N, C-alpha and C positions, 0 to 999 in steps of 0.2 A: 598631615603626613600619614596618619593612620588610615584615612580614607583612601589615599593614593596607594598605600600598601595593600589594602583589601582588593582594590581594583587590579593591581599587578598580579596578585595571587589568583584571581578568578578570571573575569571576562577577558582582560588584556594579556593574560599570561600566555606565552608562546607554547603551542601544543603541536603534536605530530599526528599526521594522518597519511598513511600509505607513503611514508618517506618524505612528505612535504610539511613544512612548518605553517601554522596558521594561528590566528588569535580569534577571540570571540567565543560564542557559545560552543560547548563541547559537542563533537559529533555524536549523534545518538540521542541527544536531549530533544525535547519538543516544547512548543509553545501552543497555547490556546488563546484565541483572540475573539473579541466581539466587534463587529463593524457597525458603525452608526448608519442611520438611513442615508444612503449616498445617491449620487446621480450617475446613471448609466445612459450613455448616448450611443446610437448606432446608425449607420447609413449603408444602404444596400448598394454594392458596387457591381456585382454580377448575380446571376440566379443563386449561386452557392457561396458567395463571399460578401462579408460585411466588414466595415471599418468600425471599431468600437473605442470608447473611452469611458473611464470610470474614476470617480473621485469621492473619497469619504475619509473619515477618521477611524482608525482601528484602535481598540483598547484591550489591554490584558484582561483575561478572565480572572486572574489572581494578581494581587499587587506584587510588583517586583521588589526583591530584597533591597534594602538601602545600599546605595553606592554600587549597584550591579548594572550590567548592561552597558550599551554604548552611551557616551556623553550626550546630553541634550544638544541638539543642533546638527548631529551627524546625519548625513544623507546617503542613500543607496540607490543604485540603478540595478533593477532586477529584470531578467528575461523570464517570462512565464509561459510555459507550454502546458496547455490544459485541455480537458474535455468538459463541455457544459451540456448537461441534459436538462431539458425543460418539459413541463407538462402543462397544457392549458387548463386552467381551473374554471374560468368564466370569460366573458367578453373582454375583460380588462386586466386579468391577472394570470400569471404563470408561476408554478412552483419550479424553483431553479436549484440545481446542484452543480458544483464545480469541483473538478479533481485533476491533479496533474503535478508538475514539478516547477520549481523556480530556481534560477541560477543567478548567482551574484556576478554582475558584469563589472561594477565599479563601486567605490565608496568615497565619500569626502568627509574627512574628520571635522569636528566642530571647530578645531583650532587652525584649520587650513582652508584657504579659499579655492584650492585646486583639487580636482579629482585625482585619485591615486594612479590612474593610467590615462593615456591620451585617447582621443576620439578614435584614432586609427586602431589602437590596441583593443578598445571596447568592441569595435566592429569585428575584429578578428576573433574575439572571445565568443561573440554571439554566433558566428559561423561555426566555430568549433563545437559549441553546445548543441546546435541544431544537427550537425553531422553525427554527434554522439547519439542523439535520440534516434536518428534514422538507422544507424548501425544496430542499436539495441532492438529496434523493431524488426529489422531484416534478419537478425541472428536468433530471434526468439523461436522456441520450439513451436512447430506448426499447430500443435494442439492447445498451446497456451492462449488464453484470451488476451487480446491486445489491450494496452492500458487506455487507449483513447478511442475505443469502439464500443458499440452496444452489442454485447454477446447474447447468446441464448441462455446463459446461466443467470441466476439471480445476482444482482449487483448491489452491494451496500457501499455507498459513498463514504469515504474517509476511513475505511476499515483498517488500512495500514497504519493509521495514526491513532487508533484506539489504545487506551491505557490497558495495562495488564488486568486491572479490576474489571474493566468493561468487557475484555475478552473472556475472562472467567465467567462472567454472567452469561455471555453468549454461548460459551461451551456447555454450561448447565442446561440451557434451553435446547441444545442439540443432543444432549445426552452423552457427551464425550467423557470418557472415564480417564483416570490417572492424571487429572489436571493439577493436582497438588504438587507434583514433582516437575511440572513443565516450566520452562522459561518462557518469557513473553513471545519470542519468535516461534517457539514450538507451539504455543497456544494459537498464534496467528495462523500457522500452517494447517493445524488441525481444523480450525474454524473455516478456513478457506476451502478445505477439502469437502467439508459437509455442505457448505453453501453451493459449491460447484455441483455436487451430487443431487442436491435438492431441486435443482433446475433442470435436470435431465430425466427423461422417461426411463424407468427401470425395465430390464429385459422381461419378456413375457413369462409369466409364472407357469412353469410346467413341473410335473412331479419327476424330479431327478434325484441323483445321488446326494446333491447338496441341499435338499429340501426335507423338512420334517412336517408331519401333520399337526395341525392345531386342534384344540378340543372340539371345534365345530366340524372337523373333518377336512377342512381346506388346507392346502399346502402352504407352508411358511418357509421363505428362503433364509438360509443361514448367511452370516456375514462372509465377506471374501476370505477372511482368515483370522485365526485367533492371534491377538497381539503378541502373546508369548511365543508362538511358533514363528511369527514373522521376525521377532527380535533375533532369533537364531540365524537368520539369513544375513549374508553380507550386503553392504550398501549397493553393490553392483547388481546382485540378484533382486533386491527390492526395486531398483530403478527399472530393471527389465520387466518386472511384473507391473510396475506403474505404467510403463510404455504400452504393455499389452492391454491394460485397462483404460488407456488414454486418460490418465489423471492429469488434469491441468496444473501447471506450476511445478511439476516434478523436478525440472532441471535446477531449481533453486532450493529444493528441500534437502535437509540433512537426514540422517538415517531415522531418527525418532519421528520426524514429520512424515517420512515415507511410510513408516509402520502404521501411524494413525490414519493416514489417507487410505492405505490398502485395507485396514481393518474396517473402515467406514464404508468402503465400496462394496456393493453387492456383487457377487460373482455372476458373470454371464453364463447361460446354459452351455455345458460342454467344455468350459474352460478349466484349466488346471491351476492350482496354487503353486 
């Protein structure tokens, strides 16, 4: 009875997200898995299209707490929409990275022989999820890198899934200040801004009002703006500046993330803060 109570209080407890009830792992939590050596098969259908299949066993990176998670024997049907990037290493091997989203189409409880929704309902869900992805791509800001394309900026696979400790380590490497007071999402936004900037050529260095001489006599460009001054601006003003600087991902940034992105961006010659 105690085990059942623990399960009811945790994994199977009814939760709320955007007005809808759900059970299972809480929204915002994350898992880390290791996949055993598996078998990937593919067949070329057209010059740009392949049919694929993959089978393996995945294992938790850390042991699950006792009596947590779905009961043994539970099954799931997932739709995976992803981008795979590969680089040929030698005649027989490729380095492979995969990134995207997965959507739960259906599940079958261990105590039940039937799936929770019919085949017809599952088909409808798949169509809805794919339409949702298309809408997100069509509505994205034109300067934002698409999630399933190879952009000109540096790309770090799995960045959105990094822990706060991992993001703090990356922030130190990029020289981002004020990280002790940042929440995980703020850290993520600041790191993304630095990554996006690192992959773009900086404006040609000319001696202007926003430059100061270095000890060797060469001009050194100042940052786009002091974070303190930027904090005094409204979010709308910060967004306008971010639009002028063509900072990617600005549409999803909060005020603090916009401040850090603008402070990291070097000012273009002749532009105003």
